[in-house]
C-alpha positions in Angstrom: -44.0 -34.3 21.1 -44.5 -32.6 24.4 -43.6 -28.9 25.1 -40.7 -30.0 27.4 -39.3 -32.3 24.8 -39.4 -29.7 22.1 -37.8 -27.2 24.4 -35.0 -29.6 25.1 -34.5 -30.2 21.4 -34.4 -26.5 20.6 -31.8 -25.9 23.4 -29.8 -28.8 22.1 -29.8 -27.4 18.5 -28.8 -23.9 19.8 -25.9 -25.4 21.8 -24.9 -27.4 18.8 -24.8 -24.3 16.6 -22.9 -22.4 19.3 -20.4 -25.2 19.4 -19.9 -25.0 15.7 -19.4 -21.2 15.9 -16.8 -21.6 18.6 -15.0 -24.3 16.7 -15.0 -22.2 13.6 -13.6 -19.2 15.5 -10.9 -21.4 17.1 -9.9 -22.7 13.7 -9.7 -19.2 12.3 -7.5 -18.1 15.2 -5.3 -21.2 15.6 -4.6 -22.1 11.9 -2.8 -18.9 11.1 -0.8 -19.2 14.3 0.2 -22.7 13.5 1.2 -21.7 10.0 3.3 -18.8 11.3 5.0 -21.1 13.9 5.8 -23.7 11.2 7.3 -20.9 9.0 9.5 -19.6 11.8 10.7 -23.1 12.6 11.6 -23.9 9.0 13.2 -20.4 8.6 15.3 -21.0 11.7 16.4 -24.4 10.6 17.3 -23.4 7.1 19.1 -20.2 8.2 21.6 -22.3 10.1 22.7 -24.1 7.0 23.3 -21.0 4.9 26.7 -19.2 5.1 27.1 -16.0 3.1 30.0 -13.6 2.5 28.6 -11.5 5.4 28.2 -14.4 7.7 25.4 -16.8 8.6 21.9 -16.1 7.2 19.9 -14.4 10.0 17.2 -16.4 11.8 14.2 -15.1 13.6 16.1 -14.2 16.7 18.7 -12.1 14.9 16.0 -10.3 12.9 14.1 -9.5 16.0 17.2 -8.1 17.7 17.9 -5.8 14.7 14.2 -4.7 14.7 14.6 -3.5 18.3 17.9 -1.9 17.3 16.3 0.0 14.5 13.6 1.2 16.9 16.3 2.4 19.4 18.1 4.2 16.6 14.9 6.0 15.6 14.2 7.1 19.2 17.8 8.3 19.6 17.5 10.3 16.3 14.2 11.9 17.4 15.9 12.9 20.7 18.7 14.5 18.7 16.2 16.4 16.6 14.2 17.6 19.6 17.5 18.8 21.2 18.5 20.5 18.0 15.2 22.5 17.7 15.3 23.4 21.5 18.8 24.9 21.1 17.6 26.9 18.1 14.6 28.2 20.1 16.9 29.2 23.0 19.3 31.1 20.6 16.4 32.8 18.8 14.8 33.9 22.1 18.1 35.3 23.3 18.7 37.1 19.9 15.2 38.6 19.9 15.7 39.8 23.5 18.8 41.7 22.3 17.3 42.8 19.0 13.5 43.0 18.8 13.6 43.6 15.0 15.3 40.2 14.5 13.3 37.7 12.5 13.9 34.2 14.0 14.8 31.4 11.6 14.4 27.7 12.2 16.7 25.5 10.3 15.6 21.9 9.6 17.3 19.0 11.2 19.6 17.4 8.7 20.2 14.0 10.4 20.0 10.8 8.4 16.5 9.4 8.0 15.7 6.5 10.2 14.1 3.2 9.2 10.7 4.5 10.3 11.2 7.7 8.4 11.9 5.6 5.3 8.6 3.7 5.9 6.6 6.9 6.1 8.3 8.2 2.9 7.4 5.1 1.0 3.8 5.0 2.3 3.3 8.7 1.4 4.8 8.2 -2.1 2.8 5.1 -3.0 -0.5 6.6 -1.8 0.1 9.7 -3.9 1.0 7.6 -7.0 -2.0 5.3 -6.4 -4.4 8.3 -6.0 -3.2 9.9 -9.3 -3.6 6.5 -11.1 -7.1 6.0 -9.7 -8.3 9.4 -10.7 -7.3 8.6 -14.3 -8.1 4.8 -14.4 -11.6 4.8 -13.0 -13.2 7.4 -15.3 -11.4 6.0 -18.3 -12.5 2.5 -17.4 -16.1 3.6 -17.0 -16.0 5.3 -20.4 -14.5 2.1 -22.0 -17.2 0.0 -20.3 -20.1 2.2 -21.5 -18.8 2.8 -25.0 -17.6 0.0 -27.2 -16.0 2.5 -29.5 -14.0 4.0 -26.7 -12.8 0.6 -25.6 -11.8 -0.3 -29.2 -9.8 2.9 -29.4 -8.0 2.6 -26.1 -7.5 -1.1 -25.9 -4.4 -1.1 -28.1 -2.7 1.4 -25.8 -3.6 -0.7 -22.7 -2.2 -3.9 -24.3 1.0 -2.0 -25.4 1.8 -0.3 -22.1 0.4 -2.8 -19.6 3.4 -5.3 -19.8 6.1 -2.6 -19.5 8.3 -3.1 -16.5 8.6 -0.2 -14.0 12.4 -0.4 -14.4 11.9 0.6 -18.1 9.6 3.5 -17.1 11.9 4.9 -14.4 14.7 6.3 -16.6 12.1 8.0 -18.9 10.2 9.5 -16.0 13.4 10.7 -14.4 14.5 12.5 -17.5 11.0 14.1 -18.1 10.7 15.2 -14.5 14.2 16.7 -14.6 13.4 18.6 -17.7 9.9 19.8 -16.8 9.9 20.1 -13.0 12.2 23.1 -12.7 11.7 25.5 -9.7 13.9 27.5 -7.4 11.6 26.6 -4.5 9.9 23.3 -5.4 6.9 22.1 -3.3 8.1 18.4 -3.7 11.5 17.0 -4.3 12.3 15.6 -7.7 12.9 12.1 -6.3 9.4 12.1 -4.8 7.8 13.2 -8.0 9.8 10.6 -10.0 8.8 7.7 -7.7 5.1 8.8 -7.5 4.7 9.1 -11.3 6.5 5.7 -11.9 4.0 4.1 -9.4 1.1 5.8 -11.2 2.1 4.5 -14.6 2.2 0.9 -13.3 -1.0 1.3 -11.2 -3.2 2.4 -14.1 -3.8 -0.8 -15.9 -5.4 -3.2 -13.4 -7.9 -0.6 -12.2 -8.7 0.5 -15.8 -9.2 -3.0 -17.1 -11.3 -4.3 -14.1 -13.4 -1.1 -14.2 -14.1 -1.5 -17.9 -15.0 -5.2 -17.4 -17.2 -4.5 -14.4 -19.2 -1.7 -16.2 -19.6 -3.7 -19.4 -20.9 -6.8 -17.6 -23.7 -5.0 -15.7 -26.9 -7.1 -15.6 -29.0 -6.4 -18.6 -32.1 -6.2 -16.4 -30.6 -3.2 -14.6 -29.9 -1.5 -17.9 -33.4 -2.1 -19.1 -34.9 -0.7 -15.9 -32.8 2.4 -16.5 -34.1 2.7 -20.0 -37.8 2.2 -18.9 -37.4 4.9 -16.3 -35.6 7.1 -18.8 -32.8 8.0 -16.4 -30.6 10.8 -17.4 -26.9 9.8 -18.0 -25.6 11.2 -14.6 -28.4 9.4 -12.7 -27.8 6.2 -14.7 -24.1 6.4 -13.8 -24.6 7.0 -10.1 -27.7 4.7 -9.5 -27.0 1.8 -11.9 -23.4 1.7 -13.2 -21.4 2.5 -10.1 -23.3 0.3 -7.6 -23.3 -2.7 -9.9 -19.6 -2.4 -10.9 -18.2 -1.5 -7.4 -16.8 -5.1 -6.7 -14.8 -5.2 -10.0 -13.6 -1.6 -9.5 -12.3 -2.4 -6.0 -10.7 -5.6 -7.3 -8.8 -3.5 -9.7 -7.9 -0.9 -7.0 -6.6 -3.6 -4.7 -4.5 -5.1 -7.5 -3.2 -1.7 -8.4 -2.2 -0.8 -4.9 -0.3 -4.1 -4.5 1.5 -3.6 -7.8 2.2 0.0 -6.9 3.8 -1.0 -3.6 6.1 -3.5 -5.3 7.0 -1.0 -8.1 7.9 1.7 -5.6 10.4 -0.5 -3.7 12.1 -1.4 -7.0 12.1 2.2 -8.1 13.6 3.4 -4.8 16.4 0.8 -5.0 17.2 1.5 -8.7 17.0 5.3 -8.5 18.3 5.6 -4.9 15.2 7.7 -4.0 14.4 8.0 -0.3 12.3 5.1 1.1 12.4 1.5 2.1 14.0 0.5 -1.2 16.9 2.8 -0.6 17.2 1.4 3.0 17.5 -2.1 1.6 20.1 -1.1 -1.0 22.1 0.9 1.5 22.3 -2.0 3.9 23.3 -4.3 1.1 26.1 -1.9 0.2 27.1 -1.5 3.8 28.2 -5.1 4.0 28.3 -5.3 7.8 27.5 -8.4 9.8 24.1 -7.0 10.8 23.1 -6.0 7.3 21.4 -9.2 6.3 19.2 -9.2 9.5 18.3 -5.5 8.9 17.4 -6.3 5.3 15.2 -9.1 6.5 13.5 -6.6 8.9 12.8 -4.4 5.9 11.5 -7.4 3.8 9.1 -8.5 6.5 8.0 -4.8 7.0 7.3 -4.5 3.2 5.2 -7.6 3.3 3.3 -6.6 6.4 2.6 -3.1 5.0 1.4 -4.7 1.7 -1.0 -7.0 3.6 -2.4 -4.1 5.7 -2.9 -1.9 2.6 -4.9 -4.8 1.0 -7.0 -5.3 4.1 -7.8 -1.5 4.2 -8.9 -1.6 0.6 -11.0 -4.7 1.4 -12.6 -2.8 4.3 -13.6 0.1 2.0 -14.9 -2.4 -0.5 -17.2 -3.9 2.1 -18.4 -0.5 3.2 -19.4 0.7 -0.3 -20.6 -2.6 -1.8 -24.3 -3.0 -2.0 -24.2 -6.7 -1.7 -23.2 -7.2 2.0 -23.5 -11.0 1.7 -20.9 -11.4 -1.0 -17.7 -13.2 -0.1 -14.8 -10.8 -0.2 -11.3 -11.9 0.7 
């Protein structure tokens, strides 16, 4: 084959590969859009056939309208808060001008929390609960994976408490927090502590189990290398155990975070603690014609936040995983 012919062939192969890449990227972009449009079409059609005690079930248009309304309400509340603090600063400045010994006081704005305030409250609560659970579950899971005796001792407790519903934990946690968390000037509200610890209790088990499985299933060749090199326990842990078990640990962390997010919403609804769960329950109790659409906004927001949290954990998993070619979804 001549040089010109081979050059043409290589160019054709490159163009063919480029075409495949473009087609693959188009599919990755278009298929989710098509799926979303089909979902919206089905939702809109089904919503028109459902009549509830509060009126017709909201379709995408009504939900979008209420989402904009919630945004406007948040902006209006922020403007009220800014005006409230400005008035205080003006009064304090005037008071200090008359009496230099006066110590200004800033009172907090006591307006009702907006939808976006509730989102922040839920996010903060779930991350604290998840962090507490991870601090406990990962070390205990590593210990169970390295020691068969430790796993045998702890496994009955795992199997006993793993199936317990968060709704069963919530009354117990509420009573314990009320009895032990007593302070005239608490750093955190009791409702926050109750929700965070309820999330922690339900987040523990997926991370603990997956960590133990990941550590116990480390490649025997890696363990033998550690023995031949006579690595000290801390070095064996950091150089062999953790890198090899990272995928399973993060699988447990992703499962725990998803479960914690679901648990938190249920706990907020049941205990009427601040957050998205309380927002949903308050709208349900409100019973206005817009309540169903506002609840749907909250439902979609809860789902979107859960998806984003999972993607963030997946991003961290890819960053710390030694095997960059592994398929992580």
